[in-house]
Structure formats: C-alpha cells, structure tokens
C-alpha positions in Angstrom: 164.8 -179.4 12.2 162.0 -178.6 14.6 161.8 -175.0 13.3 161.5 -176.1 9.7 158.8 -178.5 10.6 156.8 -175.8 12.6 157.4 -173.3 9.8 156.1 -175.8 7.1 153.1 -176.6 9.3 152.3 -173.0 9.8 152.6 -172.2 6.1 150.5 -175.2 5.2 147.8 -174.2 7.7 147.8 -170.6 6.4 147.5 -171.7 2.8 144.7 -174.1 3.7 142.8 -171.4 5.7 143.2 -169.0 2.8 141.9 -171.6 0.3 138.9 -172.2 2.6 138.1 -168.6 3.1 138.7 -167.3 -0.4 135.1 -167.9 -1.6 133.8 -165.9 1.4 136.2 -163.1 0.7 135.2 -163.0 -3.0 131.5 -162.5 -2.1 130.0 -159.0 -2.6 129.6 -156.9 0.5 126.2 -157.2 2.3 126.3 -153.5 2.8 124.8 -152.4 -0.5 125.6 -149.1 -2.2 122.8 -147.7 -4.2 122.4 -149.7 -7.4 123.0 -147.2 -10.2 124.8 -147.2 -13.5 128.3 -145.8 -13.3 128.4 -142.4 -14.8 124.8 -142.4 -15.9 122.8 -139.2 -15.5 120.0 -139.6 -13.0 117.3 -137.5 -11.4 116.9 -138.3 -7.7 114.5 -136.7 -5.2 115.1 -136.9 -1.4 116.1 -135.0 1.7 119.3 -132.9 1.5 121.2 -133.6 4.7 124.8 -133.7 5.9 127.1 -136.7 6.2 127.3 -136.4 10.0 123.6 -136.6 10.8 122.4 -138.3 7.6 119.2 -139.9 8.4 119.0 -139.1 12.1 116.2 -136.9 13.3 118.4 -134.1 14.5 120.1 -135.1 17.7 119.2 -133.7 21.1 122.2 -131.4 21.1 120.5 -129.5 18.3 117.3 -128.7 20.2 115.7 -125.5 18.9 117.8 -125.7 15.7 116.0 -126.0 12.4 116.9 -128.8 9.9 118.2 -126.0 7.6 120.6 -124.4 10.1 121.7 -127.8 11.5 122.6 -129.2 8.1 124.4 -126.0 7.1 126.3 -125.9 10.4 127.5 -129.5 10.0 128.6 -128.8 6.4 130.3 -125.4 6.8 131.6 -125.6 10.4 132.2 -129.3 10.9 133.4 -130.2 7.4 130.6 -132.6 6.5 129.6 -133.4 2.9 126.1 -132.8 1.7 124.2 -136.0 1.1 120.9 -136.9 -0.5 118.8 -139.4 1.5 116.5 -141.3 -0.9 114.7 -144.0 1.0 117.3 -146.3 2.5 120.0 -145.0 0.1 122.5 -142.2 0.9 124.3 -140.4 -1.9 127.3 -138.1 -1.3 126.8 -135.0 -3.3 129.7 -133.4 -5.2 128.6 -130.1 -6.5 128.2 -126.3 -6.0 127.7 -125.8 -2.3 126.1 -122.4 -2.8 123.4 -124.1 -4.8 123.0 -126.9 -2.3 122.9 -124.5 0.6 119.5 -123.3 -0.5 117.9 -126.7 0.1 119.8 -127.8 3.2 117.6 -129.9 5.5 114.8 -130.0 3.0 113.5 -132.0 0.1 115.3 -131.4 -3.3 115.5 -132.9 -6.7 119.1 -133.5 -7.8 120.2 -134.2 -11.4 123.7 -135.5 -12.0 126.0 -138.3 -12.9 125.7 -141.2 -10.4 128.8 -143.3 -9.7 128.2 -145.8 -6.9 127.1 -143.7 -3.9 128.3 -140.4 -5.2 126.4 -138.0 -7.4 128.3 -135.3 -9.4 125.6 -132.7 -9.2 124.6 -130.9 -12.4 121.5 -129.2 -11.0 119.4 -128.9 -7.8 115.8 -127.8 -7.7 112.8 -127.8 -5.5 110.6 -130.8 -5.5 107.8 -130.6 -8.0 104.4 -131.1 -6.4 102.1 -133.7 -8.0 98.9 -132.3 -9.4 
C-alpha cells in the first residue's frame, strides 16, 4: 500500500513539474543562429576562419604563425571545418576546400545556399573594395 501511494505521489509530482516547465521548454533558444531563409541563396562577406579558433585572435600557442597558415593547419591537420565569421554570426561552410584554402584567415565573399548556420558554398571570391 505504501509503495503505491509513493509511486502515485511521485508520478503526480513529475506530471505537475512537466506541466509547469513545458512553456519554458517550448521557448526558442536564447543562443541565436544567424537569421536567414532556409535554402535561400545569399552573398555574405566576412573572415574565413576555422571552427576551432573561430573568432579568437589566434591563441598564444600560434605565435609567429600567420592567420592563413593557422587556419589551414586547423582545417587540414586538426579536422576543423571552414567557417565564415560575419559580425557576431558564424556560418559553417560546406564547399570545395581547395577554393576555400586560398582565402584561409582572410576576408572573403561567399555566395551559397544558407540553411540555419550552414552555407553550401557555390562560389568564393575576394572582397570587392568600395570605390
């Protein structure tokens, strides 16, 4: 008898807690992904980095290493993805690594299909200077 009462109380408490917390669980995450249309082609300009260092200013263990070689080392030797840092947004790049290699660590313009925080890269080019 005691076990059934404890079990019912536990189940009732768990259901009540779930009902109370459900609205909080249904809220969108505070960590925002870049707001882009799913599958829409976009042109983005930013800094081509790697997913390990992202927005860091090249850690101390990389003293004497250029942004180009640091980014390429992380991508090719450490297995990192290329990312494009645009302001506070970071996009994972899914594209031809040979084309992306040329812009590693520097500014680039990427054109591709944006889906959340991923860009399927159609083309990569140097940043056009404003006249």
